[in-house]
C-alpha positions in Angstrom: 66.1 222.6 120.9 64.5 226.0 120.4 62.7 227.4 123.4 59.6 228.1 121.4 59.4 224.5 120.2 60.0 223.1 123.7 57.2 225.4 125.1 54.9 224.2 122.3 55.5 220.6 123.0 55.0 221.1 126.8 51.7 222.8 126.0 50.6 219.9 123.8 51.7 217.4 126.5 49.8 219.1 129.3 46.8 219.5 127.0 46.7 215.7 126.5 46.4 215.3 130.3 43.0 216.9 130.1 41.8 216.4 126.5 38.5 215.1 125.3 38.3 212.3 122.8 38.2 214.6 119.7 41.4 216.5 120.8 43.1 213.2 121.8 42.4 211.9 118.3 44.0 215.0 116.8 47.1 214.9 119.0 47.9 211.1 118.9 49.6 209.7 115.9 47.9 206.8 114.1 50.9 204.7 115.1 50.7 205.8 118.8 51.8 203.3 121.4 51.9 203.6 125.2 53.5 201.6 127.9 51.7 202.7 131.0 53.1 203.0 134.6 51.1 199.8 135.2 53.3 198.0 132.6 50.3 197.5 130.3 50.5 198.6 126.6 47.9 200.6 124.8 47.3 201.7 121.2 45.5 204.8 120.0 42.1 203.1 119.9 42.6 201.9 123.5 43.4 205.4 124.7 40.5 207.0 122.8 38.1 204.4 124.4 39.5 204.6 127.9 40.6 208.1 128.8 37.5 210.2 128.1 35.4 207.8 130.2 37.7 207.9 133.2 37.1 210.2 136.2 39.8 212.9 135.7 42.4 212.9 138.5 44.5 215.9 139.3 47.7 215.9 137.3 50.8 217.7 138.6 53.5 217.7 135.9 56.9 219.2 136.6 60.6 219.3 135.6 60.2 219.1 131.8 63.2 218.4 129.6 63.1 218.2 125.8 65.6 217.3 123.1 65.5 216.6 119.4 66.3 213.0 118.5 66.2 213.6 114.7 64.7 216.0 112.2 61.0 216.1 113.1 61.3 213.8 116.2 61.5 215.2 119.7 61.5 213.6 123.2 59.8 215.2 126.1 60.5 213.9 129.7 59.0 215.0 133.0 57.9 214.0 136.4 54.2 213.5 137.1 52.2 213.2 140.3 48.6 211.9 140.0 46.1 212.7 142.7 42.9 210.7 142.9 40.3 211.3 145.6 40.6 208.8 148.4 43.9 207.4 147.2 47.6 208.0 147.9 49.3 210.1 145.2 51.2 208.2 142.6 54.5 209.3 141.1 56.1 208.5 137.8 58.7 209.6 135.2 57.1 210.2 131.8 58.7 210.1 128.4 56.9 211.0 125.2 58.1 211.0 121.6 56.5 213.7 119.3 56.7 213.4 115.5 56.1 216.3 113.2 53.8 215.7 110.3 53.8 218.7 108.0 53.3 221.6 110.5 51.6 219.6 113.2 53.2 217.7 116.1 51.6 214.4 117.1 52.5 212.0 120.0 53.8 208.7 118.6 54.9 207.0 121.9 54.5 207.5 125.6 55.8 205.6 128.6 55.2 206.1 132.4 57.6 204.5 134.9 56.5 204.4 138.6 58.9 206.2 141.0 59.1 207.2 144.6 57.8 210.7 145.5 59.8 213.5 143.7 62.2 215.4 145.8 64.0 217.7 143.3 63.2 219.8 140.3 65.6 218.0 137.9 65.2 214.6 136.2 68.3 212.5 136.9 
């Protein structure tokens, strides 16, 4: 994968962690599906209704890796620590699929898998 594309997808991914409803709508594909770290599944409408209303925790993404799966389809993986006031930090491995539509990239799938605290910089 080209470094410029990888950097662009990382920028989009980190933007989604803090996006308002209008930007979420622009970045999520109409066919978007998520399997959250809780095991629950969400569609685009669920995310648009839920995320902007939630109190924003502190997100600490790290150790991004990216690869092309097919023409116009990329996978981005990373570790995420979420810090919420008054709670213990939670840790997960994240995987997102980004699909190119024209010149725009939109997230079509996302999954979070709970993990123990991260101890290294690489995903293994």
